[in-house]
Structures are given as C-alpha cells and as structure tokens.
Biopython code that builds the backbone (N, CA, C, O; Angstrom):
import numpy as np
from Bio.PDB.StructureBuilder import StructureBuilder

atoms = [
    (1, "MET", "N", (-30.696, -32.729, -16.169)),
    (1, "MET", "CA", (-30.724, -32.615, -14.738)),
    (1, "MET", "C", (-30.655, -31.222, -14.160)),
    (1, "MET", "O", (-31.325, -30.939, -13.166)),
    (2, "ARG", "N", (-29.818, -30.288, -14.785)),
    (2, "ARG", "CA", (-29.778, -28.959, -14.218)),
    (2, "ARG", "C", (-31.123, -28.246, -14.489)),
    (2, "ARG", "O", (-31.434, -27.269, -13.808)),
    (3, "GLU", "N", (-31.973, -28.743, -15.528)),
    (3, "GLU", "CA", (-33.233, -27.962, -15.662)),
    (3, "GLU", "C", (-34.105, -28.441, -14.618)),
    (3, "GLU", "O", (-34.993, -27.665, -14.262)),
    (4, "GLU", "N", (-34.017, -29.699, -13.992)),
    (4, "GLU", "CA", (-34.878, -30.236, -13.014)),
    (4, "GLU", "C", (-34.586, -29.691, -11.659)),
    (4, "GLU", "O", (-35.527, -29.706, -10.866)),
    (5, "ALA", "N", (-33.464, -29.222, -11.265)),
    (5, "ALA", "CA", (-33.178, -28.741, -10.158)),
    (5, "ALA", "C", (-34.031, -27.556, -9.513)),
    (5, "ALA", "O", (-34.505, -27.543, -8.377)),
    (6, "PRO", "N", (-34.118, -26.572, -10.480)),
    (6, "PRO", "CA", (-34.955, -25.356, -10.111)),
    (6, "PRO", "C", (-36.372, -25.646, -9.751)),
    (6, "PRO", "O", (-36.916, -25.015, -8.845)),
    (7, "ARG", "N", (-37.121, -26.764, -10.562)),
    (7, "ARG", "CA", (-38.445, -27.279, -10.351)),
    (7, "ARG", "C", (-38.477, -27.977, -9.169)),
    (7, "ARG", "O", (-39.459, -27.878, -8.434)),
    (8, "THR", "N", (-37.393, -28.775, -8.840)),
    (8, "THR", "CA", (-37.479, -29.567, -7.470)),
    (8, "THR", "C", (-37.410, -28.669, -6.474)),
    (8, "THR", "O", (-38.158, -28.882, -5.520)),
    (9, "VAL", "N", (-36.619, -27.588, -6.429)),
    (9, "VAL", "CA", (-36.440, -26.671, -5.390)),
    (9, "VAL", "C", (-37.736, -26.014, -5.179)),
    (9, "VAL", "O", (-38.115, -25.829, -4.022)),
    (10, "THR", "N", (-38.525, -25.604, -6.273)),
    (10, "THR", "CA", (-39.837, -25.040, -6.003)),
    (10, "THR", "C", (-40.751, -25.889, -5.532)),
    (10, "THR", "O", (-41.549, -25.474, -4.691)),
    (11, "ALA", "N", (-40.801, -27.085, -5.934)),
    (11, "ALA", "CA", (-41.666, -28.134, -5.357)),
    (11, "ALA", "C", (-41.381, -28.407, -3.995)),
    (11, "ALA", "O", (-42.353, -28.742, -3.318)),
    (12, "ILE", "N", (-40.207, -28.339, -3.397)),
    (12, "ILE", "CA", (-40.010, -28.637, -1.922)),
    (12, "ILE", "C", (-40.397, -27.397, -1.305)),
    (12, "ILE", "O", (-41.149, -27.511, -0.337)),
    (13, "CYS", "N", (-40.070, -26.299, -1.631)),
    (13, "CYS", "CA", (-40.561, -25.159, -1.133)),
    (13, "CYS", "C", (-42.119, -25.024, -0.867)),
    (13, "CYS", "O", (-42.607, -24.677, 0.209)),
    (14, "ARG", "N", (-42.838, -25.358, -2.040)),
    (14, "ARG", "CA", (-44.207, -25.295, -2.075)),
    (14, "ARG", "C", (-44.879, -26.391, -1.130)),
    (14, "ARG", "O", (-45.942, -26.170, -0.551)),
    (15, "ALA", "N", (-44.173, -27.593, -1.020)),
    (15, "ALA", "CA", (-44.596, -28.641, -0.230)),
    (15, "ALA", "C", (-44.511, -28.172, 1.291)),
    (15, "ALA", "O", (-45.484, -28.279, 2.037)),
    (16, "LEU", "N", (-43.321, -27.659, 1.696)),
    (16, "LEU", "CA", (-43.164, -27.340, 3.117)),
    (16, "LEU", "C", (-44.084, -26.153, 3.311)),
    (16, "LEU", "O", (-44.817, -26.149, 4.300)),
    (17, "GLU", "N", (-44.109, -25.145, 2.450)),
    (17, "GLU", "CA", (-44.976, -23.995, 2.943)),
    (17, "GLU", "C", (-46.454, -24.450, 3.024)),
    (17, "GLU", "O", (-47.203, -23.890, 3.825)),
    (18, "GLU", "N", (-46.875, -25.389, 2.269)),
    (18, "GLU", "CA", (-48.172, -25.838, 2.465)),
    (18, "GLU", "C", (-48.368, -26.570, 3.953)),
    (18, "GLU", "O", (-49.396, -26.485, 4.625)),
    (19, "GLN", "N", (-47.250, -27.255, 4.300)),
    (19, "GLN", "CA", (-47.456, -28.007, 5.598)),
    (19, "GLN", "C", (-47.313, -27.017, 6.683)),
    (19, "GLN", "O", (-47.928, -27.176, 7.738)),
    (20, "ILE", "N", (-46.578, -26.059, 6.497)),
    (20, "ILE", "CA", (-46.650, -24.905, 7.473)),
    (20, "ILE", "C", (-47.868, -24.182, 7.535)),
    (20, "ILE", "O", (-48.430, -24.034, 8.620)),
    (21, "GLY", "N", (-48.353, -23.700, 6.451)),
    (21, "GLY", "CA", (-49.608, -23.200, 6.254)),
    (21, "GLY", "C", (-50.872, -23.788, 6.851)),
    (21, "GLY", "O", (-51.735, -23.152, 7.455)),
    (22, "HIS", "N", (-50.862, -25.173, 6.582)),
    (22, "HIS", "CA", (-51.946, -25.860, 7.259)),
    (22, "HIS", "C", (-51.816, -26.462, 8.661)),
    (22, "HIS", "O", (-52.605, -27.299, 9.099)),
    (23, "GLY", "N", (-50.729, -25.963, 9.359)),
    (23, "GLY", "CA", (-50.437, -26.274, 10.600)),
    (23, "GLY", "C", (-50.002, -27.809, 10.923)),
    (23, "GLY", "O", (-50.102, -28.317, 12.040)),
    (24, "LEU", "N", (-49.524, -28.438, 9.810)),
    (24, "LEU", "CA", (-48.901, -29.745, 10.095)),
    (24, "LEU", "C", (-47.513, -29.662, 10.451)),
    (24, "LEU", "O", (-47.009, -30.666, 10.954)),
    (25, "LEU", "N", (-46.754, -28.559, 10.265)),
    (25, "LEU", "CA", (-45.480, -28.054, 10.964)),
    (25, "LEU", "C", (-45.908, -27.067, 11.683)),
    (25, "LEU", "O", (-46.401, -26.100, 11.103)),
    (26, "THR", "N", (-45.812, -27.092, 13.135)),
    (26, "THR", "CA", (-46.345, -25.906, 13.870)),
    (26, "THR", "C", (-45.093, -25.060, 14.268)),
    (26, "THR", "O", (-43.999, -25.624, 14.272)),
    (27, "PRO", "N", (-45.178, -23.910, 14.559)),
    (27, "PRO", "CA", (-44.034, -22.946, 14.940)),
    (27, "PRO", "C", (-43.358, -23.771, 16.197)),
    (27, "PRO", "O", (-43.927, -24.310, 17.146)),
    (28, "GLY", "N", (-42.000, -23.692, 15.895)),
    (28, "GLY", "CA", (-41.096, -24.168, 16.906)),
    (28, "GLY", "C", (-40.640, -25.647, 16.742)),
    (28, "GLY", "O", (-39.679, -26.192, 17.284)),
    (29, "SER", "N", (-41.614, -26.215, 15.806)),
    (29, "SER", "CA", (-41.171, -27.695, 15.639)),
    (29, "SER", "C", (-39.947, -27.881, 14.827)),
    (29, "SER", "O", (-39.550, -26.980, 14.089)),
    (30, "LYS", "N", (-39.377, -28.935, 14.925)),
    (30, "LYS", "CA", (-38.197, -29.281, 14.247)),
    (30, "LYS", "C", (-38.529, -30.024, 12.962)),
    (30, "LYS", "O", (-39.341, -30.949, 12.976)),
    (31, "LEU", "N", (-37.885, -29.613, 11.797)),
    (31, "LEU", "CA", (-38.175, -30.266, 10.626)),
    (31, "LEU", "C", (-37.292, -31.559, 10.719)),
    (31, "LEU", "O", (-36.344, -31.638, 11.500)),
    (32, "PRO", "N", (-37.686, -32.620, 9.826)),
    (32, "PRO", "CA", (-36.887, -33.899, 9.811)),
    (32, "PRO", "C", (-35.466, -33.653, 9.322)),
    (32, "PRO", "O", (-35.243, -32.647, 8.648)),
    (33, "ALA", "N", (-34.454, -34.540, 9.629)),
    (33, "ALA", "CA", (-33.087, -34.219, 9.372)),
    (33, "ALA", "C", (-33.120, -34.015, 7.799)),
    (33, "ALA", "O", (-33.999, -34.507, 7.092)),
    (34, "GLU", "N", (-32.160, -33.305, 7.363)),
    (34, "GLU", "CA", (-31.861, -33.269, 6.010)),
    (34, "GLU", "C", (-31.726, -34.496, 5.082)),
    (34, "GLU", "O", (-32.238, -34.495, 3.963)),
    (35, "ARG", "N", (-31.095, -35.440, 5.521)),
    (35, "ARG", "CA", (-31.082, -36.840, 4.930)),
    (35, "ARG", "C", (-32.272, -37.446, 4.733)),
    (35, "ARG", "O", (-32.544, -38.044, 3.692)),
    (36, "LYS", "N", (-33.079, -37.325, 5.753)),
    (36, "LYS", "CA", (-34.499, -37.844, 5.528)),
    (36, "LYS", "C", (-35.372, -37.038, 4.619)),
    (36, "LYS", "O", (-36.200, -37.610, 3.910)),
    (37, "LEU", "N", (-35.227, -35.706, 4.604)),
    (37, "LEU", "CA", (-35.980, -34.946, 3.716)),
    (37, "LEU", "C", (-35.654, -35.149, 2.327)),
    (37, "LEU", "O", (-36.515, -35.263, 1.455)),
    (38, "SER", "N", (-34.174, -35.201, 2.079)),
    (38, "SER", "CA", (-33.791, -35.526, 0.741)),
    (38, "SER", "C", (-34.267, -36.857, 0.160)),
    (38, "SER", "O", (-34.532, -36.996, -1.034)),
    (39, "GLU", "N", (-34.360, -37.830, 1.075)),
    (39, "GLU", "CA", (-35.016, -39.152, 0.689)),
    (39, "GLU", "C", (-36.393, -38.950, 0.428)),
    (39, "GLU", "O", (-36.886, -39.524, -0.543)),
    (40, "LEU", "N", (-37.102, -38.206, 1.161)),
    (40, "LEU", "CA", (-38.572, -38.043, 1.040)),
    (40, "LEU", "C", (-38.869, -37.272, -0.260)),
    (40, "LEU", "O", (-39.818, -37.687, -0.924)),
    (41, "PHE", "N", (-38.338, -36.446, -0.609)),
    (41, "PHE", "CA", (-38.330, -35.429, -1.849)),
    (41, "PHE", "C", (-37.598, -36.281, -2.987)),
    (41, "PHE", "O", (-37.735, -35.841, -4.129)),
    (42, "ASP", "N", (-36.892, -37.365, -2.837)),
    (42, "ASP", "CA", (-36.021, -37.921, -3.832)),
    (42, "ASP", "C", (-35.223, -37.014, -4.441)),
    (42, "ASP", "O", (-35.426, -36.782, -5.633)),
    (43, "THR", "N", (-34.315, -36.430, -3.836)),
    (43, "THR", "CA", (-33.426, -35.296, -4.370)),
    (43, "THR", "C", (-32.008, -35.308, -3.636)),
    (43, "THR", "O", (-31.818, -35.931, -2.592)),
    (44, "THR", "N", (-31.171, -34.663, -4.197)),
    (44, "THR", "CA", (-29.871, -34.408, -3.308)),
    (44, "THR", "C", (-29.884, -33.519, -2.238)),
    (44, "THR", "O", (-30.721, -32.617, -2.272)),
    (45, "ARG", "N", (-29.137, -33.594, -1.314)),
    (45, "ARG", "CA", (-29.076, -32.688, -0.314)),
    (45, "ARG", "C", (-28.692, -31.323, -0.629)),
    (45, "ARG", "O", (-29.096, -30.357, 0.019)),
    (46, "ILE", "N", (-27.818, -31.235, -1.743)),
    (46, "ILE", "CA", (-27.539, -29.747, -2.267)),
    (46, "ILE", "C", (-28.900, -29.137, -2.794)),
    (46, "ILE", "O", (-29.132, -27.953, -2.549)),
    (47, "THR", "N", (-29.736, -29.835, -3.449)),
    (47, "THR", "CA", (-30.984, -29.355, -3.774)),
    (47, "THR", "C", (-31.822, -29.062, -2.683)),
    (47, "THR", "O", (-32.543, -28.069, -2.774)),
    (48, "LEU", "N", (-31.854, -29.791, -1.610)),
    (48, "LEU", "CA", (-32.746, -29.587, -0.560)),
    (48, "LEU", "C", (-32.256, -28.292, 0.203)),
    (48, "LEU", "O", (-33.026, -27.424, 0.612)),
    (49, "ARG", "N", (-30.960, -28.266, 0.338)),
    (49, "ARG", "CA", (-30.461, -27.085, 1.077)),
    (49, "ARG", "C", (-30.798, -25.832, 0.361)),
    (49, "ARG", "O", (-31.143, -24.836, 0.997)),
    (50, "GLU", "N", (-30.722, -25.831, -0.798)),
    (50, "GLU", "CA", (-31.166, -24.572, -1.598)),
    (50, "GLU", "C", (-32.795, -24.311, -1.417)),
    (50, "GLU", "O", (-33.200, -23.156, -1.287)),
    (51, "ALA", "N", (-33.555, -25.246, -1.414)),
    (51, "ALA", "CA", (-34.935, -24.993, -0.976)),
    (51, "ALA", "C", (-35.284, -24.525, 0.561)),
    (51, "ALA", "O", (-36.220, -23.808, 0.918)),
    (52, "LEU", "N", (-34.260, -25.137, 1.371)),
    (52, "LEU", "CA", (-34.463, -24.716, 2.818)),
    (52, "LEU", "C", (-33.872, -23.360, 2.982)),
    (52, "LEU", "O", (-34.355, -22.608, 3.829)),
    (53, "GLY", "N", (-32.749, -22.937, 2.159)),
    (53, "GLY", "CA", (-32.161, -21.563, 2.189)),
    (53, "GLY", "C", (-33.233, -20.659, 1.703)),
    (53, "GLY", "O", (-33.279, -19.548, 2.232)),
    (54, "GLN", "N", (-34.189, -20.975, 0.691)),
    (54, "GLN", "CA", (-35.007, -19.990, 0.166)),
    (54, "GLN", "C", (-36.199, -19.778, 1.393)),
    (54, "GLN", "O", (-36.596, -18.677, 1.776)),
    (55, "LEU", "N", (-36.611, -20.949, 1.847)),
    (55, "LEU", "CA", (-37.615, -20.829, 2.822)),
    (55, "LEU", "C", (-37.018, -19.879, 4.202)),
    (55, "LEU", "O", (-37.706, -19.063, 4.814)),
    (56, "GLU", "N", (-35.818, -20.159, 4.454)),
    (56, "GLU", "CA", (-35.268, -19.354, 5.503)),
    (56, "GLU", "C", (-35.190, -17.905, 5.063)),
    (56, "GLU", "O", (-35.490, -17.074, 5.920)),
    (57, "ALA", "N", (-34.850, -17.489, 3.917)),
    (57, "ALA", "CA", (-34.775, -16.223, 3.276)),
    (57, "ALA", "C", (-36.364, -15.679, 3.529)),
    (57, "ALA", "O", (-36.507, -14.474, 3.736)),
    (58, "GLN", "N", (-37.265, -16.345, 3.519)),
    (58, "GLN", "CA", (-38.713, -15.914, 3.444)),
    (58, "GLN", "C", (-39.078, -15.745, 4.871)),
    (58, "GLN", "O", (-40.079, -15.085, 5.151)),
    (59, "GLY", "N", (-38.332, -16.300, 5.820)),
    (59, "GLY", "CA", (-38.681, -16.299, 7.281)),
    (59, "GLY", "C", (-39.529, -17.249, 7.695)),
    (59, "GLY", "O", (-40.059, -17.130, 8.800)),
    (60, "LEU", "N", (-39.800, -18.368, 6.864)),
    (60, "LEU", "CA", (-40.660, -19.456, 7.335)),
    (60, "LEU", "C", (-39.928, -20.489, 8.186)),
    (60, "LEU", "O", (-40.569, -21.194, 8.966)),
    (61, "ILE", "N", (-38.597, -20.603, 8.061)),
    (61, "ILE", "CA", (-37.877, -21.545, 9.046)),
    (61, "ILE", "C", (-36.675, -20.904, 9.403)),
    (61, "ILE", "O", (-36.392, -19.835, 8.862)),
    (62, "TYR", "N", (-35.863, -21.458, 10.318)),
    (62, "TYR", "CA", (-34.502, -21.018, 10.692)),
    (62, "TYR", "C", (-33.779, -22.200, 11.051)),
    (62, "TYR", "O", (-34.327, -23.287, 11.237)),
    (63, "ARG", "N", (-32.321, -21.950, 11.166)),
    (63, "ARG", "CA", (-31.579, -23.036, 11.350)),
    (63, "ARG", "C", (-30.792, -22.679, 12.711)),
    (63, "ARG", "O", (-30.346, -21.563, 12.976)),
    (64, "GLU", "N", (-30.705, -23.761, 13.483)),
    (64, "GLU", "CA", (-29.717, -23.658, 14.749)),
    (64, "GLU", "C", (-28.650, -24.401, 14.484)),
    (64, "GLU", "O", (-28.868, -25.505, 13.985)),
    (65, "GLU", "N", (-27.406, -24.042, 14.715)),
    (65, "GLU", "CA", (-26.109, -24.768, 14.430)),
    (65, "GLU", "C", (-26.200, -26.159, 15.222)),
    (65, "GLU", "O", (-26.642, -26.267, 16.365)),
    (66, "ARG", "N", (-25.744, -27.134, 14.482)),
    (66, "ARG", "CA", (-25.831, -28.422, 15.101)),
    (66, "ARG", "C", (-26.902, -29.170, 15.612)),
    (66, "ARG", "O", (-26.802, -30.281, 16.133)),
    (67, "ARG", "N", (-28.208, -28.348, 15.400)),
    (67, "ARG", "CA", (-29.441, -28.918, 15.920)),
    (67, "ARG", "C", (-30.434, -29.125, 14.698)),
    (67, "ARG", "O", (-31.303, -29.995, 14.745)),
    (68, "GLY", "N", (-30.283, -28.359, 13.696)),
    (68, "GLY", "CA", (-31.140, -28.560, 12.574)),
    (68, "GLY", "C", (-32.085, -27.355, 12.191)),
    (68, "GLY", "O", (-31.902, -26.233, 12.664)),
    (69, "TRP", "N", (-33.071, -27.635, 11.341)),
    (69, "TRP", "CA", (-33.907, -26.653, 10.933)),
    (69, "TRP", "C", (-35.336, -26.638, 11.720)),
    (69, "TRP", "O", (-35.845, -27.706, 12.057)),
    (70, "PHE", "N", (-35.920, -25.478, 11.981)),
    (70, "PHE", "CA", (-37.049, -25.277, 12.749)),
    (70, "PHE", "C", (-37.957, -24.318, 12.025)),
    (70, "PHE", "O", (-37.540, -23.547, 11.161)),
    (71, "VAL", "N", (-39.521, -24.414, 12.502)),
    (71, "VAL", "CA", (-40.311, -23.637, 11.715)),
    (71, "VAL", "C", (-40.405, -22.427, 12.732)),
    (71, "VAL", "O", (-40.448, -22.542, 13.957)),
    (72, "SER", "N", (-40.430, -21.260, 12.018)),
    (72, "SER", "CA", (-40.270, -19.896, 12.613)),
    (72, "SER", "C", (-41.752, -19.692, 13.227)),
    (72, "SER", "O", (-42.773, -20.146, 12.712)),
    (73, "PRO", "N", (-41.694, -18.899, 14.467)),
    (73, "PRO", "CA", (-42.925, -18.560, 14.852)),
    (73, "PRO", "C", (-43.454, -17.411, 14.029)),
    (73, "PRO", "O", (-42.697, -16.777, 13.294)),
    (74, "PRO", "N", (-44.812, -17.115, 14.143)),
    (74, "PRO", "CA", (-45.324, -15.895, 13.255)),
    (74, "PRO", "C", (-44.593, -14.581, 13.671)),
    (74, "PRO", "O", (-44.197, -14.403, 14.823)),
    (75, "ARG", "N", (-44.449, -13.744, 12.750)),
    (75, "ARG", "CA", (-43.783, -12.557, 12.776)),
    (75, "ARG", "C", (-44.674, -11.613, 13.487)),
    (75, "ARG", "O", (-45.894, -11.719, 13.362)),
    (76, "VAL", "N", (-44.060, -10.560, 14.336)),
    (76, "VAL", "CA", (-44.763, -9.569, 15.082)),
    (76, "VAL", "C", (-45.165, -8.665, 13.964)),
    (76, "VAL", "O", (-44.334, -8.320, 13.123)),
    (77, "ALA", "N", (-46.560, -8.219, 13.917)),
    (77, "ALA", "CA", (-46.878, -7.191, 12.994)),
    (77, "ALA", "C", (-46.835, -5.891, 13.753)),
    (77, "ALA", "O", (-47.415, -5.579, 14.793)),
    (78, "TYR", "N", (-46.031, -5.224, 13.005)),
    (78, "TYR", "CA", (-45.492, -3.831, 13.510)),
    (78, "TYR", "C", (-45.565, -2.738, 12.524)),
    (78, "TYR", "O", (-44.814, -2.763, 11.550)),
    (79, "ASN", "N", (-46.410, -1.780, 12.699)),
    (79, "ASN", "CA", (-46.631, -0.641, 11.701)),
    (79, "ASN", "C", (-45.894, 0.671, 12.332)),
    (79, "ASN", "O", (-46.449, 1.309, 13.227)),
    (80, "PRO", "N", (-44.759, 0.998, 11.876)),
    (80, "PRO", "CA", (-44.067, 2.004, 12.376)),
    (80, "PRO", "C", (-44.628, 3.464, 12.352)),
    (80, "PRO", "O", (-44.137, 4.375, 13.019)),
    (81, "LEU", "N", (-45.679, 3.595, 11.536)),
    (81, "LEU", "CA", (-46.392, 4.775, 11.328)),
    (81, "LEU", "C", (-47.624, 4.916, 12.454)),
    (81, "LEU", "O", (-48.311, 5.937, 12.475)),
    (82, "VAL", "N", (-47.815, 3.989, 13.237)),
    (82, "VAL", "CA", (-48.768, 4.093, 14.131)),
    (82, "VAL", "C", (-48.071, 4.013, 15.573)),
    (82, "VAL", "O", (-47.438, 3.001, 15.874)),
    (83, "ARG", "N", (-48.178, 4.959, 16.351)),
    (83, "ARG", "CA", (-47.636, 5.105, 17.583)),
    (83, "ARG", "C", (-48.431, 4.120, 18.592)),
    (83, "ARG", "O", (-49.634, 4.189, 18.845)),
    (84, "SER", "N", (-47.555, 3.237, 19.085)),
    (84, "SER", "CA", (-48.021, 2.446, 19.995)),
    (84, "SER", "C", (-47.166, 1.998, 21.137)),
    (84, "SER", "O", (-45.981, 2.278, 20.951)),
    (85, "HIS", "N", (-47.426, 1.365, 22.302)),
    (85, "HIS", "CA", (-46.702, 0.874, 23.263)),
    (85, "HIS", "C", (-46.157, -0.523, 22.886)),
    (85, "HIS", "O", (-46.945, -1.429, 22.615)),
    (86, "PHE", "N", (-44.897, -0.698, 22.868)),
    (86, "PHE", "CA", (-44.500, -2.095, 22.231)),
    (86, "PHE", "C", (-45.079, -3.264, 23.153)),
    (86, "PHE", "O", (-45.631, -4.212, 22.595)),
    (87, "HIS", "N", (-44.976, -3.231, 24.487)),
    (87, "HIS", "CA", (-45.578, -4.300, 25.248)),
    (87, "HIS", "C", (-46.928, -4.610, 24.759)),
    (87, "HIS", "O", (-47.245, -5.750, 24.418)),
    (88, "ALA", "N", (-47.822, -3.483, 24.719)),
    (88, "ALA", "CA", (-49.314, -3.520, 24.565)),
    (88, "ALA", "C", (-49.420, -4.106, 23.253)),
    (88, "ALA", "O", (-50.356, -4.902, 23.166)),
    (89, "MET", "N", (-48.713, -3.941, 22.167)),
    (89, "MET", "CA", (-48.880, -4.296, 20.868)),
    (89, "MET", "C", (-48.685, -5.820, 20.565)),
    (89, "MET", "O", (-49.394, -6.552, 19.874)),
    (90, "VAL", "N", (-47.524, -6.113, 21.271)),
    (90, "VAL", "CA", (-47.068, -7.540, 21.534)),
    (90, "VAL", "C", (-48.225, -8.508, 22.157)),
    (90, "VAL", "O", (-48.613, -9.567, 21.664)),
    (91, "GLY", "N", (-48.699, -7.869, 23.397)),
    (91, "GLY", "CA", (-49.609, -8.461, 24.164)),
    (91, "GLY", "C", (-50.902, -8.764, 23.228)),
    (91, "GLY", "O", (-51.446, -9.868, 23.195)),
    (92, "GLU", "N", (-51.252, -7.819, 22.592)),
    (92, "GLU", "CA", (-52.575, -7.869, 21.692)),
    (92, "GLU", "C", (-52.451, -8.980, 20.569)),
    (92, "GLU", "O", (-53.476, -9.414, 20.043)),
    (93, "GLN", "N", (-51.164, -9.453, 20.190)),
    (93, "GLN", "CA", (-50.988, -10.421, 19.210)),
    (93, "GLN", "C", (-50.692, -11.868, 19.923)),
    (93, "GLN", "O", (-50.074, -12.772, 19.359)),
    (94, "GLY", "N", (-51.164, -11.939, 21.095)),
    (94, "GLY", "CA", (-51.091, -13.155, 21.967)),
    (94, "GLY", "C", (-49.679, -13.574, 22.213)),
    (94, "GLY", "O", (-49.463, -14.786, 22.241)),
    (95, "ARG", "N", (-48.750, -12.799, 22.384)),
    (95, "ARG", "CA", (-47.462, -13.157, 22.820)),
    (95, "ARG", "C", (-47.139, -12.488, 24.157)),
    (95, "ARG", "O", (-47.802, -11.520, 24.531)),
    (96, "VAL", "N", (-46.184, -12.960, 24.847)),
    (96, "VAL", "CA", (-45.758, -12.464, 26.105)),
    (96, "VAL", "C", (-44.593, -11.464, 26.092)),
    (96, "VAL", "O", (-43.436, -11.883, 26.041)),
    (97, "PRO", "N", (-44.841, -10.293, 26.132)),
    (97, "PRO", "CA", (-43.699, -9.234, 26.092)),
    (97, "PRO", "C", (-42.866, -9.222, 27.325)),
    (97, "PRO", "O", (-43.313, -9.342, 28.466)),
    (98, "ALA", "N", (-41.670, -9.075, 27.011)),
    (98, "ALA", "CA", (-40.427, -8.982, 28.210)),
    (98, "ALA", "C", (-39.445, -8.037, 27.926)),
    (98, "ALA", "O", (-39.140, -7.710, 26.779)),
    (99, "THR", "N", (-38.915, -7.565, 28.993)),
    (99, "THR", "CA", (-37.807, -6.735, 28.720)),
    (99, "THR", "C", (-36.631, -7.195, 29.713)),
    (99, "THR", "O", (-36.806, -7.409, 30.912)),
    (100, "ASP", "N", (-35.473, -7.307, 29.073)),
    (100, "ASP", "CA", (-34.322, -7.759, 29.708)),
    (100, "ASP", "C", (-33.391, -6.633, 29.708)),
    (100, "ASP", "O", (-33.171, -5.977, 28.690)),
    (101, "VAL", "N", (-32.759, -6.366, 31.008)),
    (101, "VAL", "CA", (-31.795, -5.317, 31.235)),
    (101, "VAL", "C", (-30.410, -5.916, 30.912)),
    (101, "VAL", "O", (-30.073, -6.808, 31.691)),
    (102, "LEU", "N", (-29.564, -5.625, 29.960)),
    (102, "LEU", "CA", (-28.447, -6.168, 29.616)),
    (102, "LEU", "C", (-27.193, -5.845, 30.404)),
    (102, "LEU", "O", (-26.226, -6.600, 30.503)),
    (103, "SER", "N", (-27.320, -4.538, 31.005)),
    (103, "SER", "CA", (-26.244, -4.011, 31.891)),
    (103, "SER", "C", (-26.801, -2.726, 32.365)),
    (103, "SER", "O", (-27.622, -2.041, 31.754)),
    (104, "ALA", "N", (-26.225, -2.447, 33.618)),
    (104, "ALA", "CA", (-26.641, -1.153, 34.370)),
    (104, "ALA", "C", (-25.487, -0.792, 35.294)),
    (104, "ALA", "O", (-24.827, -1.615, 35.928)),
    (105, "ARG", "N", (-25.331, 0.405, 35.301)),
    (105, "ARG", "CA", (-24.126, 1.038, 36.233)),
    (105, "ARG", "C", (-24.437, 2.345, 36.647)),
    (105, "ARG", "O", (-25.216, 3.022, 35.976)),
    (106, "LEU", "N", (-23.917, 2.780, 37.676)),
    (106, "LEU", "CA", (-23.830, 4.296, 38.151)),
    (106, "LEU", "C", (-22.744, 4.872, 37.445)),
    (106, "LEU", "O", (-21.740, 4.191, 37.233)),
    (107, "GLN", "N", (-22.835, 6.189, 37.008)),
    (107, "GLN", "CA", (-21.664, 6.817, 36.184)),
    (107, "GLN", "C", (-21.925, 8.350, 36.857)),
    (107, "GLN", "O", (-23.062, 8.821, 36.824)),
    (108, "PRO", "N", (-20.875, 9.050, 37.431)),
    (108, "PRO", "CA", (-20.840, 10.333, 37.632)),
    (108, "PRO", "C", (-21.231, 11.187, 36.328)),
    (108, "PRO", "O", (-20.676, 10.944, 35.256)),
    (109, "ALA", "N", (-22.139, 12.131, 36.442)),
    (109, "ALA", "CA", (-22.315, 13.017, 35.332)),
    (109, "ALA", "C", (-21.111, 13.952, 35.155)),
    (109, "ALA", "O", (-20.413, 14.308, 36.105)),
    (110, "SER", "N", (-20.892, 14.357, 33.787)),
    (110, "SER", "CA", (-19.853, 15.187, 33.631)),
    (110, "SER", "C", (-20.257, 16.587, 33.962)),
    (110, "SER", "O", (-21.376, 16.858, 34.398)),
    (111, "ALA", "N", (-19.231, 17.551, 33.725)),
    (111, "ALA", "CA", (-19.508, 19.051, 34.212)),
    (111, "ALA", "C", (-20.527, 19.612, 33.145)),
    (111, "ALA", "O", (-21.375, 20.454, 33.440)),
    (112, "ASP", "N", (-20.386, 19.107, 31.945)),
    (112, "ASP", "CA", (-21.130, 19.451, 30.867)),
    (112, "ASP", "C", (-22.684, 19.258, 30.965)),
    (112, "ASP", "O", (-23.567, 20.081, 30.725)),
    (113, "ILE", "N", (-22.788, 17.953, 31.379)),
    (113, "ILE", "CA", (-24.053, 17.362, 31.722)),
    (113, "ILE", "C", (-24.871, 18.067, 32.778)),
    (113, "ILE", "O", (-26.038, 18.439, 32.653)),
    (114, "CYS", "N", (-23.984, 18.216, 33.982)),
    (114, "CYS", "CA", (-24.478, 18.918, 35.167)),
    (114, "CYS", "C", (-25.038, 20.189, 34.898)),
    (114, "CYS", "O", (-25.487, 20.873, 35.818)),
]
sb = StructureBuilder()
sb.init_structure("model")
sb.init_model(0)
sb.init_chain("A")
sb.init_seg("    ")
for serial, (resi, resn, name, xyz) in enumerate(atoms, 1):
    if name == "N":
        sb.init_residue(resn, " ", resi, " ")
    sb.init_atom(name, np.array(xyz, "f"), 0.0, 1.0, " ", f" {name:<3s}", serial, name[0])
structure = sb.get_structure()
C-alpha cells in the first residue's frame, strides 16, 4: 500500500497537469471538491491532498480557505536583467496593470532632510 501512494500521487499530478495544459481546467476555475476528486482517482483524501500540495508548490493551483482549490493564472514573465516599465511589461503579456495606493499622508520634513 505504501509503495502505491507515491505512484498514485504522481498519476494524479500528471492527470491534473494535462487537464490544465490542454485548457480543460482554465485559469481561475475551481477544481472539484476533494471528496469528488478522491472518488474520481479512487484514492484516499490524504493521498489526494499530497498531490494537490505538489501542484500548489509548482504554482499550478492555489487554495482559498473554506472555498477550495483553483487553477492559477499564468505567471508574469519577468526578467530582472532587462530594464522595463512594469505596466508596459504586464500590458504586453495581455494583463491589465494596476497600481493601488495603500496609504498616503503629509509629513513635515525633518531639519536634516531640509
């Protein structure tokens, strides 16, 4: 039984990777519930969670607390050796760049700064 678990984890990972790669599971889409997936792959939820954890470590899926597992959007391709404007780079990759101001305030400058 213990020898079967790593093979089962690998098989689940490959199956879900293929579905994501072929577009059957699209970015942002929710994966079926863990219970349903464990029935589908005929395995325990512990083994299934191991496979989901590996896919999460690869960045293919992510988990939202109390909501389930979702397919990750494609990563932004960023080369730190090439100087570029972030908004332009993100826009070229088909995404919508945005900037959010988290906080702002006026503060008098100290004597050292003046």
